[in-house]
N, C-alpha and C positions, 0 to 999 in steps of 0.2 A: 504493500500500500504506500502511495506517495504521502510523505509527511510535510513536504515543503509547501507552505501556504502563500509564499511570496507572490505568485502570479495572480492571486485574488486582489492584491493591493497595488502591485507595481508591475503589471503585465507589459511585455514589449509590444504586444498587439492583442486586439480583442475583436470579437464579432458579436453584434447584436442580432440575434435570431428573432425575427418578428418585428423588425423596424417598421414604423408607420407614421403617417401624418394625421391619422384619425384623431379628432379632438377627444380627450378624455381617455384614450387608450394607453395602456402601460407601455406598449412599443413606441408610441409617439412621444410620451413623456421622457422615456429613457433616451431616445434619439436626440431630443432637444437638449437634455442635460449633458450628454456626452459631447455634443458639438459646442455648447456654450462653455463647458469646462475646459475646452481646448486640450483634449487628451493628446499627449505628445507622441504616443506610439502609433502604429498602423491601426486604423479604425475601419472595420468593415460592417456593412449592413446587409442583411438578407431578407427578402420577401418576394415570393414568386409573382406577385401582382404589381410590383413597382420597379422602375428602373432608377428612380431617384427618390430620396427622402430628405426634405429640407435642403435640396441642392447638392446632397452628398450621394455619390454613386451607390446604387443598391443592386446586389446580385440575387439571382433567383434562388440559390441554395448554397450550401457549404462547398459542394463539389466544384462550383464555378469560381471560387476564390483563387486569386493568383498565388497565395502562400498560406501556410498553416498558422492560424491565430493561436496565441498562447492561452487565451481565456474566452469562454463562450458565456454570453449573457442571454438567457432564454426567457422570452416573453410571448409564448404562444399557448393555446388552449391545452389543458392538462393531458388530454388523450393523445396528443402528438409528441409529448416530451420524450417518452421512452425511445421512440424510433429516432428522434433527433440526436439522442445520445449515441446511437449506432453510427450516425453520420459524423458525429464529433470524433469518434474513435478512428474512423477512416481518415480524418485529417490530423490525427495525432494530437488532439486536444485533450488535456487531462485535468482541466479545472473548469467548472461550470457553476454559474449562479442561476438558480431557477426561481424566478419571481412568480410563475404561474401558480394559481390557487386551484382548489378542487381535488385535494388529496385526502389524507387521513383526517384533516381538520373538519371535513364534512362527511366523514364516515367512509370515504373511499380508500380503505386501508390496502386493498389489493393493488390499486394503481400505484400507491406509494411504495409498496414492497417491490413491485416491478421496477420502479425507478432505482431503488436501492440495489437490487440485483444487477441491473445494467451497469451501474456505477462500479460495482465490484468486478464484474466481468471485464470491463474495458479499462479498469484502473483510472477511473475519473472521479476526482473529489468534487463533492457537490455541497454548495451552501443553499439552503432552502429545503423543499419548495415552500410556497406560500410566504415569501419574504418580500421585503421592500428594497432589497439590493444592498450595494456597498458604495460608499464614497471614501476616497483616499485623497484628501485635499492637497497634500504636499506633492503628489504625483499627478494631479489634475485628472484623476480617474473617477468620474462622477457617474457611476452606473447604479443610480438610486432614484427613488421616487421623490426625494427631497433634494433641493440644490441651493437653498438659501443659507449661506455659511460665511464665516470668517476663518482664515487659516490659523490654527493654534495648537494647543497641547492636550485637549480632551479627546479620548477615544471612547466611543459608545458601543457596547455589545448588548443587543436587545432582541428578545423574542418578538416583541411588538414593534412593527415598523412605524405605526402612527405615534407611539410614545417616543420612540427614538427621534422621529421627525419633530415632535414638539420640543424636545430638548435642544435640537439643532437650531430651531427658530428662536427659542428663548435665549440661547447662548449668543446668537447673532444680535438680538435686540439689546443684550446687556454688554455688547462689545467684547465677548469672549469667543475664542476660536476653537475649531475642531481639527483634529488630525485625521482620525478614521471613524467612520460611521457604519456600523454593521448590523443589519437586520437578518437574523438567521432562521426565522420562521419555525417550521416543523422540525428542523435539525435532523433530517433523515440520514445525513452522513456527518458532516463537520458540526461539532457541538461546541458549546460554550467553553469547555475545558481546553480544547485545542486552540481556540481563538485567544483565550486568556494567555496561554503559554506563548503564543506567537507575539502578542503585543508586549508582553513583559520582557522577552528576550531579543526582540528585533534589534539588530545592530544599528547604531546611530539613529535610534527611533525618536521622532519628535513628540511621541506620546509622553506626557508628564503624569496624567491621572487617567485611570480607567473607570468607567461607569458600567456596571453590569445590571441589567434588568432581566430577571428570570421568573418564568411562571411555573416551571417544573423541570426536573432533571431525571434522566433514567440511569445515569452513571454517577452516583453520589461520591464514590471513592475517587474517581478521576477529577471531579469538581473540587473536592477537598484538597487534593494534591496540587491542582493547578492554581487555586487561590493561594495556597501556602507559598508556592514558588513565586507567583506573581508579586505578592506583597514583600518579597525579598528585594524587589527592584523598584516598585513605585506604589502609590496608594491605589487601592481598589475600593470603590464605593458600591455597595451591594443593596439593591432594592428587590424584594421578593413580592410578586403579585400573586393573588389567590390566597391571602392569609385567612380569609373567612370561608365558611362552607359554600356560600353563594359565589364568592370570587374564585374559589377553587374549581367549581363546576364551570364557570365562565371560561377559565383558563383552558380547560380540557377541550372546550368547543373552539376556542380561539386558535390555538396552535397544536392541538392534539397532544398536549403535554400532560404528564402525571404530576399533579401539584405537590402532594405530600404535606406532611405536618410542618407548618412554618417554624415551630420550635426547633426542628432539626436543622433548618437552614440558618436560623439565628445562631445555633450552636456551632455550625460550620464556620460562620463568619467570625465568631469569637475565637475559635481554635486557630484559624488561619491568619488572623490579623486584617480581615476585610472590615471596612467601616460600614456598619449596618445602619440603614436609613429606612424610614417608614413612609416617606412621601417624596414627591418630586421636588418640593421646596427644600427638604433636607438634603437631597442628593445634589441639587444645584448649588446650594449654599456651601456644602462641603467642598465641591469643586472650586467655587469662587475663592474660598480661603486657601485651599491647598495649592492651587495653581500659582498663587503669589508667594506663599510661604511654605514650601515643602520641608524646610529645615528649621522652622521657628515655631514658637508656641509652647504652651505647657499649662499646668494647673494654676499658676499664679497670674491673676488677671487684675488689671486696674481699669476703672471707668473714669473718664474725664468728660464732664457734661456741663451744659449751661442751664439744665433743668432737672429738678429733683425727681419728678415723676418717671421719666424714662430710665433714670439711674436705678430706681427701685425695681422696675419691671425687669431690667436686664439682670440685676442682682438676683432676683427670684429664679430666673431661667438658668443662670450660671450655677446656682446652688442645686437646682434639680439635676443638672448635668455633672455634679461632683467637682466643680471648679471652685477656687478660693479667691475671695477678695482680700488679698494680703494688705495689712496696714503698714504704712511707711515707717521706716526707721527714724530715729531722732535726727540723724544726719540729713536724711532726705527732707524732713520737715523744715529744717533750717534753710535748705535751698529754696524753699517756697515762701520765705519770709516776706518777699516783696508783693505777694498777693494781697488784695484787700483783706482787712481783718475779718470781714463777714464770710470769707471763703474758708470752709473747714479744711484743715490739713489732714484729712483722712479719706479713706477709700469707701465709697465713690467720692471723687474730687469735684465738688460742685463749684463752678466758677461764676455762678449767678447769671441772671438773665441778660445783664449788660456786658457779658464777656466779650473782650476784643480779641483780634488775632494775636496781639502781643501777650495777653493773659494766657491764651492757649499755648503759645510758643514757650513761655517760661515754664509752664507745668509739664508739657509733653517732653521737652528737652531734658528736664531733671529726671522724670520718670524713666524715659527710654535709656538713659545712660547710667541709671542707678544699679542695674543688675538685680533689682528686687522684683521685677515683673517679667513674665514671659510674653504676655500679650497686653496691649493697651487698646481699649475700645473708646473711640472718640465720638461723643454724641453732640449733635448741634441741632437745636430747634430754633430757627432764626426768628426772633421777635422783631416786628417793625422793619427798620432798615438796617438790620444787623449785617455785618460784612462777612457773609457766609463764604464768598469766594476767597476772601483773604484768609479765612480759617483753613479752607481746602489747600491753599498754597503753603501754609505753615505745616500742615500734615505731610505734604509731599516733601518739603525741604527736610523735615526732621526724619522722615522715613528713610531718606537717602544717606543720612549720617552714619558714621561707623558705630554700630551697636548690634546686639543680637535680638532685639525686641520686635515682635510682630505688631504692626499698628494697623488697625482696621476701623472703618468708619460706620457710623449709624446716623445718617443725615435725614431728619424727619421734616416733612412739610411739602411733599409732592413736587409740583412743578417749580416751586420756589427754590429748590436745591438742585435742579436739573444740571446746571452748568458746573456746580461744585462736585456733584457725583461724577460727571464726565471728566473733570480734571483729575480726580482720584484714579479712575479706571485707566485713563490714558497713561498714568504713571505706575500702573500695576499694583494699585492699593485697593483692596476689596472694600466695597461699601454695601450696606444692607439696609432695607427700608423699614424694618421693624425691630423692636427690642428682642423678640423671640428669635428672629432669624440671625441677628448679629451674635447672639449667645450661642446659637448652633454653629456658626462659623468659628467662633473661639473654641468650642468643644472639639470640632473636627481637627483643628490644629493640635490640640492637646492629645487627642486620641491617637493621631498618627505618630507623634513623638513617643507616646507610651508604647505603641506597637513596635516601633523600631528598637526601643530599649529592650523590650521583652525578647525580641528575636536575637539581639546581640548577646543577651544573657544566656539564651538557649545555646548559641554557638559556643560560648565559653564553658 
């Protein structure tokens, strides 16, 4: 069996079987995305009814191609897929992405078994069927049903194409980038464990963080091993769908997966060092924090705010997550002597409603360089004509100074803080819109540092 998955992500050439211009068709969507993505290798289209698709030459079948593609992307009715794999074998194609639906997920197990056996017979590795494709942004290979993205360091492995698509769109809206986007559907052949192993060990990989969405797995031992090995290299954020009896039943219908007891998956995450999340918000916020600070953070957290209320709410959520609001040393309190007398020299550090950028700068610089805190959460609720953009610039400047403290933002007030949030993100500083979510970002940093320490101890 072929174990090299590289042609799925960086093929030298590929063929789209079922290319089309029909509005709403998968073949049409993929053709547009491949052309728009400017795939750098040889790109072939096949469709017996067309000579061109969006101005690109289209061949009647695989046999008519001038050379053998390295990857086949298949978007034709399910009943024709098996015979098309025979044709792939004749052209020495050993990797295929099958987007076609209509297999085990709708009860057609015999057709899926035929697909599996054809793959084994011809030594063809298959991703799918019933998937939404693959996007590899650094190689301009956008063989997926979603193509709105920025290039970056998040790789998504998902049984659900729509959920993976929503993550890509959300990342783009937040100014965060994608490396690889993988929808593996029914997982008739290539499963999540192989994909995790590839992303973790890929040489010179742009992937910084992996997000795994799973509805069920048939090979628990392989999943456990793959997660354990992957987290030796980079953070893995793990979201399990089908945690309720109703959700579990829906998962079986969606991707023909065997859901299983969510407690088992939670235990697997804990054993292997994956960061367990229970919502897309938690997954996204973990990535937002970890993409900026993969080597910073911890249990010692400071809150710097101009409003007591958000500080209280963040404190609650940090406590629920097991993080600590360390109180400053006497030496650090002395460094804050120039703050107004009404400002408490304790954590949370309330700089009062009239806090200026200079007041934030004095406090943040002292805390960041004190070595008493692992993470500083900076809260700003701009009253009246407060200089929120000036505060954002202060955060950026101090984050760039020589220290080991993670600085993350919680800027509250919607559109009023849009430019300030943009300034932070452009400088790779995470910003979160609510107290609960910024606390989760801080927890994610702490959890990843804890995981790395545990793995290091285990090695010793």
